[in-house]
N, C-alpha and C positions, 0 to 999 in steps of 0.2 A: 138164867141160862137160856130160857126160851127166847128171850129178847135178843140175845147174842146170835142165836141160830137164825132168827129172822133177819137180823142185820147182815149176816154173812150171805144169806140167800139173796138178799136184795143187791148186794155188791156184785155177786157172781152173775146174777141176771143182767145187771147193767153192763158188766164187762163183756158178756156174750153178745148183748145187743149192739154195743159199740163195735165189737169185732165183725159181727155180721153186717153192720151198716158199712164199715169200711170195705169189707169184701164185696158187698153189692156194688158199691161205688166203683171199685177197681174193675169188677167184671163188666159193669156198664161202660166204663171207659174203654175196656178192651174191645167190646162189641162195637162201640162207636168208631174206634180206629180201624176195626175190621171192615166196617161198612165203607169208610173212606178209601181203604185199600182196594176193596172190591170195585168201587166206582172207578178209581184211577186205573186199575188193572184192565177193566173192560174197555176204557177209552184208549188205552195204549196198546193192548194186545189182541183185542177181538177184531182183527182185520185180516182178510185174506183176498188175494187176487184169484179169479177163477174164470174159465172159459165156459159160457153158457150158450149153447147153440152157436150162432154166428157172432156172439158178442164177447169181448173181453170186459170183465166187470170187476169192481172193487166192492166187497161186502164188508159191513161192519155192524157191530152191535152197539147199542147205546141205551143207557138207563133212561126210562121214561115212565110216565104214569098211565099212558093210553095204549102202549103196545104199538100195533100197526106196522106195516111195511111201507117204506118210502123209496120210490124209484126216481132217481134224478137223471133227466135227459137234457143236460145243459148244452146250449143256452136256450133251448126251445121251451123248457118247462119241466114239470114233474107230475107224478101221479102218486096217490096214496091209497093203499089197500087196507080195509078194516079186517086184516087177516087174523088178528088175535088180540086179546087183552093181556094185561100183565105188566110187570116192571121192566121188560126188555123189548126194545124196538129194533127192527132190522132196516138197514139202509143199503140200497144198491145203487152204485154210481156207474153209468155207462162210460167206459174208458176208450174202447176202440172197437171197430166193427170190421168184419170180413166182408168187404163190398161185393166181391164176386159171388159169395154164397147168398148174401141178401138179395142181390139183383136176380139171382137164379130163382129164389123163392118168390119174388114179385112176378117174374115172367112165367113161372110154372108152379101154381099153388099146389099141385099134386105132390110136390117135393115135401110138403108139410108132413105127410104121413111118416116120413123117415125121422122126423123130429119128435114125434109123439112120445117115443121112449127115450131118446137122447137127452132132451131138455130136462125132463123131470129127474133123470139120473144125474145130470150135471148139477142141477140145483141141490139135490140131496147130498151129493158128495161135497159140494162147496159148504153147505150149512153144517154138515158133520165136522169138517175141518175147522170151520169158524167157531163152533161150540167148544171143541177141544181146546183150541188156542185161547179162546176167551176164558174158559174155566181154569186152565193152567195159569194164565197170566193173572187172573183175579185172585186165585188162592196164593200164589207166590208173592204178589205185591202186598196183599193183606197181611201175610205172615211177616214179610220183611219190614213193613211199616210198623207193625206191632213190636218186633224185636228192637227196632231203632228207638221206640218210645219207652218200652218197659225193661228191655235187656233181660227178660225172663223167658226160658224155654217153654214153661207151662202156658204162659199167656200167649206166646207165639203159636203154640199148638191149638189153643182155643180159638184164636183169631182165624187160622187157616180152616179149622173145622166149621166155624160159623160161616165163613165165606162159601164153603162148599155146600153147606145146608141151604143157605139162602139161594144159591144158584140152582140147586135141585128144586127148591120150591118155586122159583121163577119159571124154570123149565116146565114144571108140572102145570103151572097156571097157563102157560102158552099152549101146551098140548091139550089141556081141557077146554080151551076157548077157541081152538083153531077153526077157522071158517073158510073152507075152500070156495064158497060162493062169492067171496069178496073179489075174486078175479073177474066176475061179471059186472061189478059195480065200482070201478075205480073212481076216485075223486081227483079232478084235474086242477092243477095250479099253474100259474104263469101263462105263457102264450098258448099252451095246450088247452086251456079252458075255452079258447075261441074255436077250437077245431078238435073236439074230443073223438070223433068217430075215425080219425086217422089212426088212432091207437087201437080201439076196439069198437066195432059197430054193434055194441051191446049184444042183444039176443041174436041179431042177424048173422053174426060171425061165429056164434058159439053153439047154436041149437043143434048142429050136427054132431057135436061132441058130448058124449054122455059121462065121461069120467074126468076126474080132476086133472090127470096127467095131460089129457088132450086140451083142457082149458088153459093149463099152464103153457103148453107149447104154443097155442094160438096167441096168448098174451105176449110171450117173449118175442115171437116172430113179428108181431105188429109193432111192438116197441122198437125192434130192430129196423123195421121199415122207416119209422119216424127218425131214428138216429142217423139214417143216411142223409138227412137234411144237413147235418153238420160234419159228418165224417170225412167228406171229400173236400172240405174247405182248404184253400191254400194255406201253407204253414205261416202263421203269424201269431205270436204270443204278445199281446199288449202288456207293456210294463205297468205296474200298479199306478204309476203317476200319469199314465196316458190320459189325455182329455178325450172323453167319449161324448160326442155330440149326436143327439137324436134329431134327425131332420124329418119334420112332418109338414103336411100341406093339405089344404082343401078338405077340412073336416066336414064342412057343410052340415053341421047340426046332428051328425050321427053319434049318439052316445056310445056306440060300440067302439069308436075311435079312442075314447078315454080309457076303456078297458084294455085295449091293446097297448096304448102308451104307458099306462101304469105297469103292465106286465113287463114291457121292455126296459123300463127304468130300473126295475129290480133285476131282471135276468141278465142284462148286459152292463149293469153298473154304470148307467148313464150319468154324466157329469152335469149337463144341462141340455135344454131343448130349444130348437129353432123352428118356428112356424112361419112358412112363407106365404101365409094368407088364405083368405076365404074360410074363416072360421064359421061364418054364418051364411045364410042365403040372401037375405035382404037387409040385414043390419038393423032390424027394428028393435024397439026396446024390449019386447018380449023375447026375441031371439038372443039378445045380449046376455040373458041369464045363463046361457050356455057356457059363458066364459068363467063362471064361478068355480068350475072344477079345477081350474089352473092352480089355485092356491092349495089344493089337496095333493099335488104331485110331489111337493117337497124338493123341487129343483128349480133353478132359474129358468124362466120361460121367455125367450126372445121372440117378439112378434112383429111382423110387418103387415100392414093392412092390404087386403086384396080388393079386387073390384066388386066383390059381393059384401064387403065389410064397410059399414058407415063410420064416420068420425066418432059417433057414439059407441060403436063396437070397440074402437081403439081405446076410448076412455074407459069402457067396462073392463077391458083387459088390463089396462094400467092400474086399476084399483085392486087387482088381485095380488096376493102376497107372492113375491118372487118374480113378478112379471116385469118385462122391459120392452117398451114399445119403441121401435126405431122410427126416427123422424128426421133423417138426413144428417145426423151427427154420429161420430164414432163413439162406440161404447166398448168397454173392456169387461169381458166375462171369463173368469177362470184363466186369465192371462191371454186370451185371444181377443184381438181388436176386430170389432164387427161394425159394419156400416150398412145402412139400408134406409128405404123410405117407402111411403104408401103409394099404392097404385092410384093415380088421379081419376080414374074412371069410376064414377058412382053417381046415381044408383045404377044397378045392373039391368033394370027392366025398362030403361028409357026406349022410346020408339027407335027403330033402326035409322030413320032419317036424322035423328038427333044424336046418333052415336058419335062420341067425340073423336076427332082425328087422332092419328098416331103421334102428332107433335107433342102433346103434353107428356106422354109416356117417354118419348125419346129425350125430351128436355130434362125430365127427372133423372133418367139414367145417365145422361151426360153430366149433370151436376154431381152425381155420385162418383163418376169416373174422375172428374176434376178434383174432388175432395180426396179420393183415394190416391191419386197421382201425387198430390202435394203433401200427403201425410207422412210423418216421421215420428215414431217407427211406422212401418208399412201396415196397411190393412190386411188382415188374414182372411176375412170372409166378407163378401158383399151379398146382401139378401134383397131380392126384388120378387115381385109376384109373377110377372109375365116374362117368359124367356125370349119372347119374339124380338125384343129390342136390346138384348144383352151385349151385342157386339162391341160397343164402346168400352166395356169393362175388361176386354182382353188386354193382358199385360199390366194392369194396374193392381191386380190382386190374384193370388193363386187359385182361389175357390169362389165360385158364384153359386148360390142356392136359390132356386126358383120353384114354382109349381104351376098352377093354372091349367095345364094341358090334360090333367088326369091320366097321364101315362108316363112311366118312368123312362128317362133317357139321360145319358151322360155324353156331352159333346166337348170338343176341343175348340176354344177360342184362340186368338192370337197369343203368341209368346208364352205358351204353356198353361194358360188359364183353363181350369176345368169348370164346365157349366153343368151343374146337377139339376135336372128337371125331375121333380118328385111327382109320383103318382098321387092319387087321392087317398089320404089316410082315413077318410070317412066313406070310402067306397062310393064317392060322388054323392053321398046323401040320398035324398028321395029320388033325384033324377036318375040314380043308378038303376031304379026299377024299370025305367023306360027302355033300357038296353036289352037286346036279345040275350046277351051273356052278362052275368053279374059282374059288376066292376070290382076288382080286388081291392083290398085294403093294403096300401103300400107305404113304407117308410124306410129309412136307412139310418145306420149308426156309423158315424165317421170317426176315425181314430187319429188324433193329432198328437205329435210329440210335444211334451210340455216345454222342453228346452228350445227346440228349433222352431216350433209352431208349424212344422211341415205335416201335411197329410200323409199318413203311413198306409192306411187301408180303409176300406169301408165294407159294411155288410148290408146287402139289400134284403129286406124282409117283406114277404108277401103272404097275406092271409086270404084264403078263398072268400069270395063275395057271398052275397045272400044265397042261402041254400047249399053252399059248398062247404067242405071241411078239409082244408089243406093248409099246410104251412111250408113255406119255402124260404131258405136262407142261403144266399150266395155271397161269397167273399171275393173281394177284388183287392189286390195289392197295388198300391199307388205307383210303384216303380215298374210294374209289369203290365198294368192294364192298358189295353189298346183302345184308344178313343176314336170316334168317328171323325172323318175329315170335317173341317169347318164348312158349313153350308148355310145358305140364307134361309132363316126360318120365316115362313110366311105368316103374316098377321093372322091372329085368331079370328074365327067367325064372330058374329054378334052374340050377345049374351043369350038371346032366345034360341040360337042355333047351336051354340057351343056347349060343352060340358060346364064351362064356367071358369 
């Protein structure tokens, strides 16, 4: 009898264990589905459009392990605030700016006082709306997804409740770790990393404000000032298939140039890069190590040798992954046919009495013109270093890219050819220190239609030189841009007198 009781007890215990095991598995599955629904709900529903001071913004929540607030000021860059920890991050995208109000703030800083209350109030209202929308969306999606999977009302209720509890826990973690001082120490990404004080001059712009609301007003206002960089650009929305060419020139061994180029490659979605020469100063073997950064860019890098680059420099560039050195023959990159050749004047430090005459440069350009004139299909871009002798290229190609002068200019050659003279993407290197005013870092992004190969528009980017902190982006539409009349460019001074 006792044995039978023991056997029955064992059977009952095993059945209960199996039941509890199956129930635990089911509940674990319900919780997992709820988590998936919560994540999907946040991604789909936690989004609001809001006016914050002078800016129209788009706010969204995103699941993350580090928290933080991410402010996107495309295409200039972004900044990241260590505002909180927790499983929820906040993203703010600048959409549109009220240019009149922003200009008024720039002209009269006293108007900031009126924003000390408005901006925090705008932010608070936007975040409350965002949290409500996010919570409702997350709970509904979690419940709906659970219903689709289990078809049981109880499980659906459990999933919705689980999502609500998790959201509350996440919100509590954000509140407990909120750090208002993060407004004083933003981390910069993209082109902003080159000029951080245009957004916030750290303590200098904040020390007069003692409260969080004033710090927030100052941050929003300065981000608004930065956003004016792009808010007034002429209307042009590049098609995803548009070929985006970054034109750089005259890096002259300045490592800062690589930082700017890397940033622009990402921020502007650059397809490939064209360098119109003077990567180095003397083209020595030690300097040629500077070319090693090309392989890290992850984009084709089309290079033509300048008068400061030796043949060894060209060879060093050619060894880099993705590099293409132009040597008088047509190459095709991303569908664009490109022609160019080296500047024959080297070394750059020869005595003035031995400075080579213009004939070698003219002969090189005339050879390029004949090649382009006879080419079929036609050449889309011709690249040379010195713009002084570019006249023969008029009419044989729609676009000519040059450098050498260390100042940006766009000229009209014959028959509608555009001559782009790029400034120094290296701020003229060390020689920039000899000028009374810092030489700015300059480069341009050119937009070509992939089907027609026509130039649609271009953005000129300027970063303040040594000791300055400014970013300027100006857009030009190809069909509307006014070019200067064709003029005779005077030959450049000798290398010892000229910027190079």
